[in-house]
Each structure stands twice: as structure tokens, then as C-alpha cells.
Phi, psi and omega in degrees: 000142182304148186304317186285347190237034178298330185252358187211077182293327181297320178297319177303315181294322181295317179293320175300317178298318180296317179295325175300319180296321178297318178297316179297325178299318178298317179294319178296321178298312180300315178294322180299314179296319180302316182286329176296316180294331178274004181058034174259084188291330178296312179291325177298311180298326177298317177293323178298312178297323180296316183285331176294315177295319181297321179298318179295317179297318181293324179297318180297317181292321179299317178296323179293319177298314180299317180298317181295319180299321181277307188290325182262005179049050182274146179033058186303325183289339181247355191303313182300317180294316182296316178299316179298318179295314180296313183296319181286328176295327178300333181296326180296317178295320179294317179298317181298315181293318181294319180294318179295322176297321179295325174302317182292317185282315188265342173048063185295147175281122183231108176301151184302324186295342181262353190293316179298320180293322178294320177297322176296320177297318176300316182299318180291320179294319178290326175298324176297320175300309183302315181291325177297314180300319178297322180291322178295317177298322178296325179300324179276339187246319183207087190299338180291344179268356182299318183303320179298313180297319179297318178299323179291321177300314181297325177298310182290330175296318177294320177298317178299317179299316180298315181294316181297318179299317180298316181295314183297318178297318180295321180300314184281348174262357187272150174253017185274355184258142181294323180209168184294330182297327178292325177296315179297323181297312181292322177304318181301319180291322177300316181291326177296315179295316178300326183296338179296315179288325176299320179294320177300321178296320179297319177296323178299324179300316180290319183295320180298316179296315180298321180293321178299316181299327183283340181264355179280000000 
């Protein structure tokens, strides 16, 4: 049984369930963008509804985890770090859901030549989510493996930055847009997708500090 949960197996299961939701959120986001780029609005809206429902469900579970940590005085020596990790991880799910909703509402103009690159950007950002979740699980089970997961998150975050920079440079050098405002509009969406991996990196900073504290 994991080190942190010798006395509270239910909490372990709840946190695992929550992390599973974050992974599913990343997959729904990636699929949603794929269907938006393919102009398949029915499948896109289905993924949007899925991530919206998942976000609400995850919020309820996150609050239950937080309440148990406080009210039942569970793992007091680790509580602050666990709360910080959970709360910051929640931001990735929120950003993913909000970005997909913005695609639905604002319907950005995306020339065909950028679609594969945008899908690659989504893949790198979602890979950062997946590796972060693996690193968080390691924090609870085998803290010595956290560093490996963090390094993978940082790799995918850098890849996302490179792809986003390439797309933005191409957008502003392109003559395919009717006006400058469309370039700015698409740039904002590129940065929203990129922000998912940036958020994963921010969580890694906190996770790394928490892991170091556990090994001292």
C-alpha cells in the first residue's frame, strides 16, 4: 500500500479516481479539437459536453477530497502539499474545458495548412498532462520516480512551446487571412492550447518541491 495511505485507503482511491478524470479530460480535449478541425460539429459538441460534465464531476470529487483532508485530519504532515497539487492539477482540466467551449462559441477561422500543426500542439499538451499524472501517482507510491515524470512533462512543455511558436510565426507571415484581427483571434487559441502544457509545468514545480520534502 502507498506510503501516504496506510491509514486511509478510501482517500487513495478518491485521488486515483480524480487523476483518472484529469486524464480523460485531456483525451476529450484532444478529440474535441480533432473533430473541430475536421469540421465534424456533431462529434465536437459531443466531446464538449463530455468534458463539461467531467469537469463538474471532478470539481465535486476534488471538494470531497479536500473536505476529508481537513475534517478527518488525514495525513496532516502532507496535507498542504497534497491540497496544493490537487488544486493546481484542477487548473489543467478547467483550461481544457474552457478552451474547448471557446472553440464552440467563437468558431475561429483556421486555414487548412495549420490544422496538422495544431493537432500536434494538442498532442504535446495532452502528453504533458499524462506525464504529470504519472508523476503525481509516483509521489504517492514511489517518490523516487517523481523526477523522471517531471522531466517528461518539461520535455513535452518545451515541444508545445516550439510548435506554438512555429504556428504563430506562420500566421503573422501569412496572406491567407482577410484581416489582422483573424490572425490575432487564432493566435489566442494557439496560446490557450499551449497554456495547458504551461499549467502542467507549473504543477510540476510544486510537485518537485513536495517530493524533495518527502525525501529529507
